[in-house]
VEXDO-810080 format. One line per 3 residues: number of its first residue (from 1); for each residue x negated, y, z negated of C-alpha. Coordinates in steps of 0.02 Angstrom, whole numbers, plus 50000, padded with zeros to 5 digits. Example, Ala and Ser with C-alpha at 12.3 -4.5 7.8 and 13.67 -1.06 7.14 Angstrom:
BEGIN
1) 49385 49775 49610 | 49316 49947 49643
***
This chain:
BEGIN
1) 50581 50429 48489 | 50632 50494 48628 | 50679 50431 48797
4) 50744 50481 48973 | 50799 50314 49038 | 51000 50261 49087
7) 51088 50111 49003 | 51262 50040 48996 | 51385 50071 48843
10) 51489 49970 48753 | 51646 50033 48712 | 51807 50010 48615
13) 51888 49949 48739 | 51736 49838 48832 | 51723 49985 48989
16) 51548 49998 49048 | 51498 50174 49085 | 51342 50239 49111
19) 51245 50341 48966 | 51095 50436 48953 | 51006 50367 48790
22) 50850 50524 48786 | 50852 50530 48583 | 50762 50654 48452
25) 50744 50671 48255 | 50753 50833 48193 | 50659 50896 48072
28) 50839 50979 48004 | 50944 50849 47982 | 50833 50834 47806
31) 50916 51041 47757 | 51103 50953 47826 | 51092 50823 47683
34) 51048 50900 47563 | 51167 51040 47594 | 51306 50885 47590
37) 51220 50828 47461 | 51260 51005 47370 | 51427 51018 47423
40) 51482 50857 47378 | 51378 50887 47213 | 51487 51036 47168
43) 51674 50955 47201 | 51652 50808 47099 | 51583 50863 46966
46) 51751 50937 46922 | 51821 50766 46960 | 51797 50727 46778
49) 51776 50856 46679 | 51950 50873 46585 | 51951 50669 46583
52) 51813 50654 46476 | 51853 50776 46307 | 52003 50731 46324
55) 52011 50757 46146 | 51969 50951 46167 | 52096 50989 46350
58) 52232 50891 46220 | 52207 50985 46070 | 52191 51157 46161
61) 52323 51129 46282 | 52486 51063 46163 | 52469 50889 46315
64) 52500 50741 46335 | 52329 50613 46380 | 52424 50538 46517
67) 52441 50757 46576 | 52253 50759 46550 | 52236 50570 46643
70) 52301 50662 46803 | 52186 50797 46827 | 52095 50641 46880
73) 52235 50537 46925 | 52270 50702 47059 | 52117 50658 47169
76) 52174 50508 47199 | 52355 50569 47238 | 52324 50696 47340
79) 52185 50615 47446 | 52296 50496 47521 | 52444 50577 47630
82) 52283 50694 47706 | 52159 50563 47746 | 52211 50528 47896
85) 52238 50739 47967 | 52091 50773 47877 | 51971 50616 47975
88) 52069 50684 48142 | 52004 50866 48116 | 51801 50762 48079
91) 51816 50683 48244 | 51898 50831 48320 | 51795 50981 48266
94) 51650 50894 48180 | 51554 50881 48040 | 51516 51068 48013
97) 51704 51131 48010 | 51697 50958 47895 | 51597 51035 47783
100) 51674 51188 47787 | 51820 51190 47723 | 51759 51049 47582
103) 51671 51181 47521 | 51769 51336 47507 | 51950 51250 47448
106) 51822 51189 47324 | 51762 51351 47275 | 51964 51418 47288
109) 51998 51268 47143 | 51863 51313 47032 | 51917 51527 47036
112) 52093 51451 47018 | 52029 51393 46853 | 51916 51526 46777
115) 52076 51595 46733 | 52163 51446 46657 | 52051 51485 46496
118) 52192 51485 46388 | 52336 51376 46297 | 52482 51423 46394
121) 52398 51385 46570 | 52378 51204 46590 | 52476 51226 46752
124) 52331 51355 46825 | 52218 51210 46787 | 52304 51080 46865
127) 52330 51208 47023 | 52139 51231 47012 | 52124 51062 46997
130) 52247 50995 47156 | 52152 51108 47280 | 51986 51051 47236
133) 52035 50900 47256 | 52132 50914 47419 | 51973 50975 47463
136) 51900 50793 47447 | 51957 50717 47573 | 51844 50812 47687
139) 51710 50770 47604 | 51721 50580 47536 | 51685 50517 47704
142) 51564 50615 47761 | 51391 50508 47733 | 51418 50386 47835
145) 51457 50503 47983 | 51305 50653 47943 | 51203 50494 47932
148) 51233 50397 48082 | 51251 50582 48167 | 51084 50674 48130
151) 50966 50520 48073 | 50847 50392 48149 | 50909 50167 48158
154) 50775 50145 48032 | 50829 50277 47912 | 51048 50315 47926
157) 51052 50203 47786 | 50932 50275 47671 | 51020 50448 47719
160) 51200 50386 47695 | 51124 50317 47521 | 51059 50477 47495
163) 51241 50563 47540 | 51319 50456 47429 | 51198 50535 47280
166) 51283 50705 47273 | 51475 50651 47249 | 51366 50526 47094
169) 51252 50680 47049 | 51396 50788 47008 | 51498 50635 46924
172) 51375 50620 46821 | 51370 50824 46780 | 51562 50809 46753
175) 51497 50673 46633 | 51344 50778 46536 | 51430 50960 46527
178) 51576 50975 46495 | 51548 50868 46286 | 51393 50996 46264
181) 51491 51148 46342 | 51670 51100 46253 | 51664 51044 46060
184) 51763 50975 45975 | 51813 51132 45869 | 51976 51155 45744
187) 51981 51335 45811 | 52064 51362 45973 | 51949 51513 46022
190) 51774 51433 46042 | 51883 51297 46135 | 51925 51429 46239
193) 51737 51512 46251 | 51698 51342 46303 | 51794 51328 46416
196) 51790 51475 46524 | 51571 51472 46508 | 51622 51287 46607
199) 51752 51372 46722 | 51644 51511 46787 | 51467 51414 46816
202) 51572 51306 46919 | 51630 51446 47014 | 51490 51518 47042
205) 51374 51379 47104 | 51549 51332 47230 | 51546 51490 47297
208) 51345 51493 47331 | 51344 51326 47417 | 51513 51356 47531
211) 51399 51528 47582 | 51244 51403 47616 | 51378 51275 47718
214) 51438 51417 47800 | 51294 51515 47859 | 51163 51348 47922
217) 51276 51182 47956 | 51258 51136 48108 | 51381 50976 48198
220) 51268 50868 48261 | 51066 50869 48328 | 51061 50933 48526
223) 51034 50768 48574 | 51059 50607 48488 | 50937 50537 48345
226) 50961 50368 48396 | 51038 50255 48560 | 51192 50180 48458
229) 51225 50383 48424 | 51190 50411 48606 | 51334 50280 48666
232) 51445 50351 48538 | 51436 50520 48608 | 51453 50485 48780
235) 51632 50371 48728 | 51686 50510 48600 | 51879 50554 48634
238) 51973 50682 48547 | 52107 50650 48615 | 52247 50599 48446
241) 52273 50468 48558 | 52100 50407 48550 | 52098 50420 48356
244) 52253 50309 48313 | 52211 50207 48413 | 52043 50211 48348
247) 52134 50153 48188 | 52238 50006 48265 | 52059 49943 48303
250) 52023 49958 48131 | 52165 49869 48087 | 52157 49728 48174
253) 51972 49707 48130 | 51951 49545 47996 | 51826 49565 47918
256) 51859 49777 47871 | 52004 49713 47798 | 51922 49591 47704
259) 51799 49757 47649 | 51942 49858 47623 | 52014 49797 47499
262) 51842 49712 47396 | 51775 49894 47425 | 51960 49940 47347
265) 51953 49847 47224 | 51744 49884 47176 | 51766 50079 47168
268) 51951 50066 47093 | 51875 50005 46941 | 51744 50129 46916
271) 51867 50249 46921 | 51992 50171 46790 | 51826 50152 46671
274) 51770 50328 46701 | 51944 50398 46674 | 51976 50332 46488
277) 51786 50354 46460 | 51796 50458 46341 | 51948 50361 46230
280) 51891 50180 46244 | 51698 50259 46163 | 51823 50337 46039
283) 51925 50191 45977 | 51716 50114 45942 | 51642 50250 45874
286) 51751 50385 45818 | 51605 50523 45795 | 51523 50518 45950
289) 51620 50630 46096 | 51469 50670 46156 | 51379 50468 46167
292) 51560 50451 46296 | 51476 50590 46442 | 51303 50524 46395
295) 51358 50362 46429 | 51439 50386 46562 | 51302 50480 46637
298) 51213 50340 46581 | 51321 50237 46732 | 51309 50362 46855
301) 51097 50392 46853 | 51114 50199 46860 | 51228 50204 47009
304) 51135 50342 47099 | 50956 50221 47074 | 51053 50100 47109
307) 51116 50167 47279 | 50941 50217 47318 | 50882 50056 47352
310) 51000 49978 47445 | 50990 50099 47572 | 50810 50067 47563
313) 50847 49875 47567 | 50934 49878 47712 | 50826 50022 47817
316) 50702 49877 47776 | 50800 49697 47782 | 50939 49743 47876
319) 51043 49606 47779 | 51201 49712 47760 | 51318 49559 47723
322) 51215 49480 47585 | 51158 49621 47520 | 51334 49669 47480
325) 51370 49497 47406 | 51251 49499 47313 | 51277 49690 47262
328) 51480 49654 47207 | 51437 49501 47081 | 51292 49569 47016
331) 51458 49715 46977 | 51553 49579 46892 | 51417 49510 46828
334) 51391 49685 46753 | 51542 49727 46684 | 51578 49555 46595
337) 51420 49611 46470 | 51489 49781 46465 | 51667 49708 46417
340) 51602 49598 46281 | 51427 49741 46211 | 51585 49887 46160
343) 51653 49824 46013 | 51466 49747 45977 | 51465 49891 45853
346) 51274 49985 45914 | 51291 50088 46017 | 51132 50100 46090
349) 51177 49920 46144 | 51316 49983 46257 | 51217 50108 46311
352) 51112 49974 46394 | 51256 49870 46462 | 51302 50028 46553
355) 51166 50046 46637 | 51188 49870 46684 | 51344 49890 46759
358) 51307 50090 46858 | 51172 50014 46936 | 51282 49905 47040
361) 51468 49964 47033 | 51393 50131 47086 | 51252 50063 47201
364) 51383 49965 47297 | 51430 50130 47351 | 51346 50163 47495
367) 51309 49971 47544 | 51499 49983 47591 | 51512 50150 47685
370) 51348 50029 47787 | 51430 49908 47795 | 51589 49947 47853
373) 51491 50038 47981 | 51435 49898 48079 | 51570 49820 48061
376) 51685 49943 48146 | 51552 50005 48275 | 51571 50083 48400
379) 51723 50187 48288 | 51666 50320 48208 | 51586 50321 48047
382) 51723 50452 47997 | 51870 50362 48045 | 51812 50189 47974
385) 51739 50300 47788 | 51918 50365 47786 | 51997 50211 47779
388) 51920 50138 47649 | 51910 50296 47527 | 52095 50294 47553
391) 52122 50106 47488 | 52025 50150 47348 | 52134 50289 47313
394) 52290 50149 47276 | 52173 50027 47190 | 52096 50197 47093
397) 52288 50275 47025 | 52366 50068 47013 | 52194 50023 46937
400) 52182 50174 46817 | 52391 50156 46760 | 52380 49984 46718
403) 52215 49986 46606 | 52247 50120 46552 | 52440 50035 46504
406) 52364 49894 46455 | 52236 49980 46345 | 52358 50079 46224
409) 52431 49900 46220 | 52309 49777 46185 | 52159 49854 46172
412) 51984 49887 46247 | 51945 49716 46301 | 52096 49644 46366
415) 52111 49802 46499 | 51919 49767 46535 | 51952 49576 46569
418) 52086 49648 46694 | 51948 49754 46799 | 51829 49569 46758
421) 51962 49479 46859 | 51989 49603 46994 | 51810 49617 47020
424) 51799 49398 47029 | 51958 49425 47182 | 51834 49545 47280
427) 51673 49449 47239 | 51786 49304 47357 | 51835 49425 47492
430) 51659 49491 47518 | 51596 49306 47553 | 51722 49295 47660
433) 51688 49478 47761 | 51602 49390 47939 | 51404 49440 47959
436) 51449 49546 48127 | 51350 49658 48137 | 51400 49776 48309
439) 51303 49927 48292 | 51130 49806 48232 | 51167 49706 48391
442) 51211 49883 48521 | 51042 49955 48455 | 50952 49799 48485
445) 51023 49778 48637 | 50961 49954 48681 | 50807 49936 48650
448) 50761 49767 48779 | 50859 49854 48911 | 50710 50032 48886
***
């Protein structure tokens, strides 16, 4: 779409400013999205690659189960203190700097782990994992921002869901490949060989992704893709004081605060399930370590499908609040079904319940990002996504630790019922979120004026 009219922009402090609303969609937007998907994928694949083969890692490095769990938890721990400076860098320096920084750190972390395929080098694994985890802060809050900067109003939710798809695809590979590459074996040399293959493959692909991003990623298109983005460009201010004011406006946004809590409970539950999945599946099916990875893969693949479908629904209906509530309630239902099918004795049934759980729980990710963008417009999508993900990491750490403790103390059923209880609370909080769609209102207002 294009035009050359003048219009008044709505700013965070309600000042009226004349802005140019000439808009255009560029074909390059799809290249930007695909490069981001690769960047997010190769970082996410490293998150769960130890936990899903925890029985092998415990044996090889002679470490505790908590040490293996911490290879996942470190992704959550590093995010919390780093997200606000990373969000400010995104706002001040743009998408290109954030993606280059994220892909570079992911590459460096992966090469550190290449040197860790020896039983006495678990510390090298943790250094590499910490670097990769720290790089995540430049990546995880980009889908909504990239979608808003490059895509038009009728495709922004779909683009955001595809961006989330990259992270989920990486997690899927993290579930699938380690059990296939690193088999449980009493011969430590064989385990070392499997780990070395996994680490080299990750490092080489990370390097290729970094080079592609460095060469081809652009910070933004010459002209904005939508009227809402045109307004946001005109009112953007890189002053650190403005960034802090934006954070305070988000803190005082009642609907966004409710979304923060409910989103944190949902995604934090997914983090806990993913981290302990190997241990819980082996509790019921002792000889099915490979199936633990495949069940994790099933959860994520179903979620990827759910995410894309939800993005499509949002773009067609713009029913952000209603879609969020339905998907959240279905996540709760899926969690209850999963809880009571684990002990049925038939692993095929567990695959089916995992599919149901993943479709809605992971499908919720993109829906949450987009509702946050609607509730907080004209604040930057990167800032609102950063706050969402920061809260997710807090809930992820707490839920993973509590989930593991309850599982070890009284079994998986009560541990899963604990997560189900948190989703009941999250569903209630979601129902209380007002349907205050500010971005949609701004877009419709400008369209009418033009």
